[in-house]
Phi, psi and omega in degrees: 000309180302315184295324175295317178295321179292321178294322176298315177299316180298316179298319178296320179296320182292318180301318179296314183300316179298317182294319185281317190249357182228302184223155169219162178240144176223154178257129183290119187272345187217179179264019183295336184254007177293137014260016178285312177227141181254153176306129177096349177292144174261125187239137175264128186250128181271112183286350181262005183301318180243024182090145185284120172279116183293140183289179179061044183293339176290339182255321185250001184080182183271121174220146179220132179273137174051063186291141174224165186276145171291142180255145176305124183104345182290139168270115192245144172257133187211162174273151183303118181285347184222069183287163175301321179248098180303340181287349184293134179300143185309308190287354177261358182276162179301158188254132172240160174228134184195172181263131175289117176248354177217123176272167169315124178093348182287157172245126182243148176262112182248144176266190183294340177265011180062031172267142178291129180255174179269004181299146175301142182288129180236150174272141183301332190253356180285144186269144174218158183274136180224141176246150186215156182298131182301332181286353181260012185299321179297322172300315181300309183298325178293318179294321181298317181295313177302319184271000180077021184261029189297344176278002178282121188260149174289129186264337184159198186229151182215097175060039182092351176264152174271148180238128174229165174256132177226148167277170178304319181290313178303313180296323173305313180296316177298316178297324178297318177288322186276344180049040178086008183288336182238137175258126178257137176248123182282133178257349182236307180220157182224149181227128179301149174299137178086000178253131186224153178280131176239126180268129177281119184302145177225154179304122182084359183272132176270118178255121179294147180262128174231164183305324186277344177249000190299312189293318179296318176294320179303312179297320180294317180296320178290323184279323195234349184253002177066026177241163178262119182234141175223169174240137173237093193069238178257008181271128175267125184247122180247121184047040178083000179248127176292136181230153177257356180194165179217136182263114188271152184255357180231160170274143181227165172219165180243125183242153181222141177286151179288328179265113187294342176294326177287136174247029178268060178212198186298341175297330181271314186239014175071205182297147173259118179284157185299327181293346180268350180289132178263310184173180185259134175290121189255314185220144169266116183254349175215131189231145169237040183299113181293343179280347179226065183299340177283347188241028177285154173116202184290123171192161180255131178210125183291135177297132176107355180276340179276146181251000000 
């Protein structure tokens, strides 16, 4: 009897150790990851994918053994980066699962709904050529004066249009000032209105502040960097000092649901910091795939094989 009880305790201990230190299983609660994962699928998560995050962060703080970087395309399990009560310990927050579409240091082109677009990646400060009707030159000169871009020189002509070079940021300022009175034609690259470049913060990276990313950076600094940040118009103020950029102390990623209708991704809670990552979804061990009703139940299938 004692030997049976000891064997049972050892078995339970091994299961607990594996669950705490190696793998965990989760059930997909919603349709947000279809057709990659379906509601009701059971998924095995590898806790060593990005290094093992030690448990009991509320007691011992955040520590990770053998840390590694999240990869673009990974389906990741993570704790809610923006809970209703920010004082809740990271490892006690609700759990989400989504796909990483932006690694630390990446630049993403996001629209007004913070969805990743297919627009070509541009740097906010790289210059590109734009043409506009020559008869609207007076409006342009007035807008350049108002926005402080008076050093921008006329470069030439293109079929009756005037040509100047603007960065994405400068063009944004001009469009805000002109309110649609002037139509710009891109001669090298083009970005849809309302689509802007967002840099995913990385440890040690200085991320510049622009009108379109100021609020997102402000929220990230408050929630995850341990600093006090506020916005005054489009100006970011950190610990009482206006800043034009902020150097981050953590790596972050941007995650997106496979189903665009679901907003349980970075559109809702912003950047996901490295200390919130639990692991990478590796295997589906129980499936409810509606496309294969004859094949429901227990089976092994690598996450990411479904399109």
